C-alpha positions as CSV (number, residue, x, y, z in Angstrom):
1,M,1.5,-91.8,304.2
2,P,1.7,-93.1,300.1
3,R,-1.8,-94.0,298.2
4,S,-1.5,-97.2,297.0
5,G,0.9,-99.3,296.4
6,P,1.4,-103.2,295.3
7,Q,-0.7,-105.4,297.1
8,G,0.7,-107.2,299.6
9,V,3.3,-105.0,299.9
10,D,4.1,-102.5,302.6
11,P,5.7,-99.9,301.0
12,T,7.8,-97.9,303.5
13,E,9.4,-101.8,304.2
14,I,10.0,-101.8,300.9
15,F,11.0,-98.8,299.0
16,P,13.2,-95.7,300.1
17,F,10.9,-93.3,298.8
18,E,7.7,-92.4,299.2
19,F,5.4,-94.7,297.4
20,G,2.8,-92.5,295.2
21,E,3.6,-89.0,296.1
22,T,5.2,-86.9,293.1
23,P,9.1,-86.4,293.7
24,P,10.3,-83.0,294.6
25,D,12.8,-82.9,291.5
26,E,15.1,-84.9,289.0
27,R,17.1,-86.2,290.9
28,A,14.7,-88.2,293.6
29,Y,12.5,-89.3,290.4
30,F,15.8,-90.4,288.9
31,T,16.0,-92.5,292.4
32,V,13.1,-94.0,291.0
33,L,13.4,-94.7,287.9
34,S,16.7,-96.0,288.7
35,W,15.5,-98.4,291.8
36,F,13.0,-99.8,289.5
37,V,15.9,-100.5,286.8
38,F,17.7,-102.4,288.8
39,G,14.7,-104.1,290.7
40,S,12.9,-106.0,288.2
41,G,12.9,-109.7,288.1
42,L,15.1,-109.3,291.4
43,N,13.9,-109.1,295.5
44,W,13.3,-105.9,296.4
45,R,14.5,-106.9,300.2
46,V,17.9,-107.2,298.1
47,L,17.7,-104.2,296.6
48,K,17.4,-102.2,299.8
49,A,20.3,-103.6,301.2
50,K,22.6,-102.5,298.5
51,W,20.4,-99.2,297.9
52,P,23.5,-97.2,300.0
53,A,26.1,-98.0,297.9
54,F,24.2,-97.7,294.6
55,L,23.5,-94.5,296.4
56,E,27.7,-94.3,296.7
57,A,28.5,-95.6,292.9
58,F,25.9,-93.4,291.3
59,A,26.8,-89.5,293.2
60,G,23.3,-89.8,294.8
61,F,21.2,-90.0,291.8
62,D,22.5,-87.0,290.7
63,P,20.7,-87.2,286.9
64,A,23.6,-84.6,285.9
65,S,26.9,-85.8,287.3
66,V,25.4,-90.1,285.8
67,A,24.6,-88.6,282.4
68,G,28.6,-87.2,282.8
69,Y,29.5,-90.9,283.0
70,R,32.5,-93.1,280.0
71,E,33.3,-96.0,280.5
72,R,36.1,-95.5,283.6
73,D,33.2,-94.7,285.1
74,I,31.2,-98.1,283.8
75,D,34.0,-99.8,283.8
76,R,34.5,-98.9,287.8
77,L,31.1,-100.0,288.8
78,L,31.2,-102.9,286.3
79,A,34.2,-103.7,289.6
80,D,32.0,-102.3,292.3
81,A,30.4,-105.4,294.2
82,G,28.4,-103.8,297.0
83,I,26.0,-103.3,293.7
84,I,24.1,-105.3,291.0
85,R,26.6,-105.5,288.9
86,N,24.1,-106.1,285.4
87,G,26.5,-104.6,282.1
88,R,22.7,-103.7,280.6
89,K,21.5,-102.2,283.6
90,I,24.6,-100.0,284.4
91,V,24.7,-99.1,280.8
92,G,21.2,-98.0,280.6
93,T,20.7,-96.3,283.8
94,V,23.2,-93.8,282.3
95,E,21.8,-92.6,279.4
96,N,18.4,-92.5,281.5
97,A,20.6,-89.7,283.1
98,R,20.8,-88.0,279.8
99,Q,17.2,-89.3,279.3
100,L,16.1,-87.2,282.4
101,R,18.1,-84.3,281.3
102,A,16.8,-83.8,278.1
103,I,13.2,-84.0,279.6
104,A,14.6,-81.0,281.7
105,T,15.1,-78.9,278.5
106,E,12.6,-79.7,276.5
107,A,10.1,-79.4,278.9
108,G,10.8,-78.1,282.4
109,G,11.3,-81.1,284.4
110,T,10.1,-84.5,284.5
111,T,6.9,-83.5,286.6
112,M,5.5,-80.9,283.9
113,W,6.7,-83.4,280.8
114,L,4.3,-86.6,282.8
115,R,1.7,-83.8,283.4
116,G,1.7,-83.0,279.5
117,F,-0.4,-86.2,279.1
118,G,-3.0,-85.2,281.1
119,T,-5.1,-88.2,281.1
120,D,-3.4,-90.8,278.2
121,V,-1.7,-93.0,280.5
122,D,-1.9,-95.1,277.7
123,G,0.0,-93.4,276.0
124,M,2.3,-92.6,278.8
125,V,2.4,-95.4,279.4
126,R,4.4,-96.0,275.6
127,T,6.2,-93.1,275.4
128,V,8.3,-94.0,278.7
129,K,9.0,-97.2,277.5
130,K,10.1,-95.7,274.1
131,R,12.2,-93.2,276.4
132,F,14.2,-94.8,279.0
133,S,16.2,-97.9,279.5
134,H,15.2,-101.3,281.0
135,M,11.5,-100.1,281.3
136,G,8.8,-102.8,280.1
137,D,5.0,-102.3,280.5
138,V,5.0,-103.6,284.0
139,T,8.0,-101.5,284.8
140,T,7.0,-98.5,283.0
141,R,3.5,-98.7,285.5
142,M,5.2,-99.1,289.0
143,F,7.3,-96.5,288.3
144,L,4.5,-94.6,287.3
145,S,2.6,-95.2,290.3
146,A,5.2,-95.0,292.3
147,V,6.0,-91.1,291.2
148,G,2.8,-90.8,291.3
149,A,2.0,-89.6,287.5
150,I,-0.7,-92.7,287.5
151,E,-2.4,-94.8,290.6
152,Y,-1.7,-98.8,291.5
153,S,-5.1,-99.4,292.2
154,S,-6.1,-98.4,288.6
155,W,-4.1,-101.0,286.5
156,Q,-3.4,-104.7,287.2
157,P,-0.7,-106.9,285.7
158,T,-2.4,-109.2,283.3
159,D,-0.3,-113.2,283.8
160,R,1.9,-112.3,280.6
161,Q,3.0,-109.4,282.0
162,R,3.7,-110.7,285.2
163,Q,5.8,-113.5,283.6
164,G,7.6,-111.2,281.5
165,R,5.7,-111.2,278.5
166,S,3.7,-108.2,277.7
């Protein structure tokens, strides 16, 4: 059972992954990261309903496969009515796969990379926001909470952050 989750949300009802648990591999990290990229600004129940189509469209969120996507793959995704066809998020997801592959090479994987921040949560948040596409402050903190890197209860978004002005 997850350690914590967003107030008023049953994580087992909304998320297609164990909220608050360290993912077992890079594919799982990429899945969670992509969930928050595409879920930003969207009702999570809508995203969950479309998630099976996302899994198919993005090769089961295999970072190595998605990192190799080219223009024809982007065009295919933009034409796929089963997913959310936001071009910037699609391109950002491909770039995020490439970043995860780079982290695997540089640090031995995302788990090791995140652990390298120790207790420097603010540094971790700044770096994740800078390294990955479509990650704002709240989205980054939700992602880090979802993968067990920080406790959800250890931060609360400000009204400014909730309104997208962080």
